[in-house]
C-alpha positions in Angstrom: 153.2 -106.8 -94.7 155.9 -109.4 -94.6 155.2 -111.8 -97.8 155.6 -115.0 -95.8 153.3 -113.7 -93.1 150.7 -112.8 -95.7 150.9 -116.4 -97.4 150.6 -118.0 -93.9 147.3 -116.0 -93.1 146.0 -117.0 -96.7 146.6 -120.7 -95.9 145.1 -120.3 -92.5 141.9 -118.7 -94.2 141.4 -121.6 -96.6 141.8 -124.1 -93.8 139.4 -122.5 -91.9 137.0 -122.0 -94.7 137.3 -125.9 -95.4 136.4 -126.5 -91.7 133.3 -124.1 -91.9 132.2 -125.9 -95.1 132.4 -129.1 -93.0 130.5 -128.0 -90.4 127.8 -126.7 -92.7 127.5 -129.7 -94.8 128.1 -132.2 -92.1 124.3 -133.5 -92.1 124.1 -134.2 -96.0 123.7 -137.7 -96.6 125.7 -137.7 -99.6 128.7 -136.4 -97.8 131.6 -138.8 -97.2 134.8 -138.1 -95.1 137.9 -139.9 -96.4 141.6 -140.4 -95.3 144.2 -140.9 -98.1 147.7 -142.2 -98.4 149.7 -142.7 -101.4 153.2 -143.4 -102.7 154.8 -143.0 -106.0 157.2 -141.1 -108.1 158.1 -137.5 -109.3 159.3 -135.7 -112.5 160.5 -132.2 -111.9 160.7 -129.7 -114.8 164.1 -128.7 -115.9 163.7 -125.1 -115.9 163.5 -125.2 -112.1 167.3 -125.7 -111.7 170.3 -123.6 -112.3 173.6 -123.9 -114.1 174.8 -127.4 -114.1 172.2 -128.5 -111.6 169.6 -130.8 -113.1 167.3 -133.3 -111.5 166.4 -136.8 -112.6 163.4 -137.1 -114.7 162.1 -139.7 -112.5 162.7 -139.6 -108.8 161.4 -141.7 -105.7 159.7 -141.5 -103.4 156.6 -138.9 -103.4 154.3 -139.6 -100.4 150.8 -137.9 -100.4 148.6 -137.5 -97.2 145.1 -136.2 -97.5 141.9 -135.7 -95.9 138.7 -135.3 -98.2 135.3 -134.2 -97.4 132.5 -134.3 -99.8 130.0 -131.5 -99.2 127.4 -132.9 -101.7 127.6 -136.0 -104.0 129.7 -134.3 -106.6 131.4 -131.5 -104.8 134.2 -131.4 -102.0 137.3 -130.4 -100.6 140.6 -131.8 -99.8 143.4 -130.4 -97.4 146.6 -132.6 -98.3 150.3 -132.7 -97.7 153.0 -134.1 -100.3 156.3 -134.7 -99.9 159.1 -135.6 -102.7 162.8 -136.3 -102.9 164.8 -135.1 -105.8 168.3 -135.7 -106.8 170.6 -135.0 -109.7 171.0 -136.4 -112.9 174.1 -138.2 -113.9 177.0 -136.3 -115.0 175.6 -133.1 -113.5 176.5 -131.2 -110.3 175.6 -133.5 -107.4 172.8 -132.5 -105.0 169.5 -133.8 -103.1 166.6 -132.0 -101.8 163.3 -132.3 -100.0 160.2 -130.8 -101.9 157.1 -130.5 -99.5 153.6 -128.7 -100.3 150.6 -128.1 -98.7 147.4 -127.8 -100.7 143.6 -126.9 -100.2 141.6 -128.3 -103.2 138.4 -128.6 -104.6 137.2 -131.9 -105.6 134.7 -133.0 -108.2 133.3 -136.3 -108.5 133.3 -137.2 -112.1 132.2 -140.7 -112.1 129.0 -140.1 -114.0 130.9 -138.7 -116.9 133.9 -141.0 -116.9 133.1 -144.4 -115.4 134.1 -147.9 -116.5 131.9 -149.9 -113.8 129.8 -149.3 -110.7 132.9 -150.1 -108.4 135.0 -147.5 -110.1 135.0 -143.7 -109.6 136.9 -140.6 -111.1 137.8 -137.7 -109.0 139.3 -134.3 -110.4 140.9 -132.0 -107.9 142.6 -128.5 -108.2 143.6 -125.9 -105.7 146.4 -123.4 -104.3 148.9 -124.3 -101.9 152.6 -123.5 -100.7 155.8 -125.3 -101.6 158.7 -125.7 -99.4 162.2 -126.7 -100.8 164.9 -127.7 -98.5 168.4 -128.4 -100.3 170.6 -131.0 -98.1 174.2 -131.6 -98.3 176.5 -128.4 -99.2 173.5 -126.3 -100.2 171.2 -126.2 -96.8 171.3 -122.7 -96.9 169.4 -122.2 -100.1 166.0 -123.3 -99.0 163.2 -121.5 -100.8 159.3 -121.5 -100.4 156.7 -120.2 -102.9 153.0 -120.5 -104.0 151.8 -123.3 -106.2 148.5 -124.2 -107.8 147.9 -127.9 -108.2 145.4 -130.0 -110.3 145.1 -133.8 -111.0 142.9 -136.6 -111.6 142.1 -140.0 -109.6 140.9 -143.2 -110.5 139.4 -145.3 -107.8 138.5 -148.8 -107.7 136.2 -150.2 -104.8 137.9 -152.8 -102.7 135.1 -152.9 -100.1 132.4 -150.8 -98.7 134.8 -148.5 -96.8 138.1 -149.0 -98.9 139.2 -147.8 -102.5 142.7 -148.0 -104.0 143.5 -145.4 -106.5 145.9 -144.0 -109.1 146.6 -140.1 -108.7 148.3 -138.1 -111.7 149.0 -134.5 -110.6 150.9 -131.4 -111.9 152.0 -128.6 -109.3 152.8 -125.4 -111.0 155.3 -123.5 -108.9 155.2 -119.7 -108.7 158.8 -119.3 -107.4 160.9 -116.0 -108.2 164.1 -116.4 -110.2 167.0 -117.1 -108.4 169.0 -113.8 -107.8 172.1 -114.2 -107.5 172.2 -117.6 -109.2 174.3 -118.9 -106.6 171.0 -119.0 -104.4 169.6 -121.7 -106.6 172.6 -124.2 -106.2 171.1 -127.2 -105.1 167.5 -125.9 -105.0 164.6 -125.8 -107.2 161.6 -123.6 -107.9 160.0 -125.0 -111.0 156.9 -127.4 -111.8 156.5 -130.9 -110.6 154.6 -134.0 -112.0 153.6 -136.8 -109.8 152.1 -140.2 -110.3 151.2 -142.0 -107.1 149.2 -145.3 -106.0 147.4 -145.4 -102.8 144.3 -146.2 -100.6 141.5 -144.1 -99.7 139.6 -145.0 -96.5 136.0 -143.9 -95.6 135.8 -142.5 -92.2 132.1 -141.8 -92.5 129.7 -144.1 -94.2 130.8 -146.1 -97.1 131.4 -145.6 -100.8 128.9 -148.1 -102.6 126.5 -148.9 -100.0 123.5 -147.4 -102.2 124.6 -149.2 -105.3 
């Protein structure tokens, strides 16, 4: 079977599984459906580049969009999309690229363990996904895609009964193959990436702190 077709089937399976879980747990009072949007920066690993190509240690922007559903009070799932722009460090070969990813993650509400006030919450998230790297400029033919595993932590602050703002720090472990030949990696990237974003989470069913 074509590897890309196998990956697409795997992603489709995870998405279908998420919606099945949502249907099963839809009547649970503690469940909360949320839409999330966040903006921030990213830092790619240096070993994801080849030759004289090296990305800046801090790049802007990173944009994350997600839908999160809490099956129970503490456990849930999240389907999210991330976009990051990466460009070259000074005095290295010039390039720009777009890094996109889609991930399906498990979510754990750790607020009872890590809590600073009744208006604050801590969420841990982790799960598999797929990354798409699209070089720009002179290297548009060196696009690459690969599996990833993502993990992170979010710190939320309740602004109102239906809105929180949050800080998210996430690490995306890339599972890309080595570039062969090396020239196929010019202007591309197949490594790990750290993201730090600030965002808003809007409750689409119920509210966060109505029971407090």
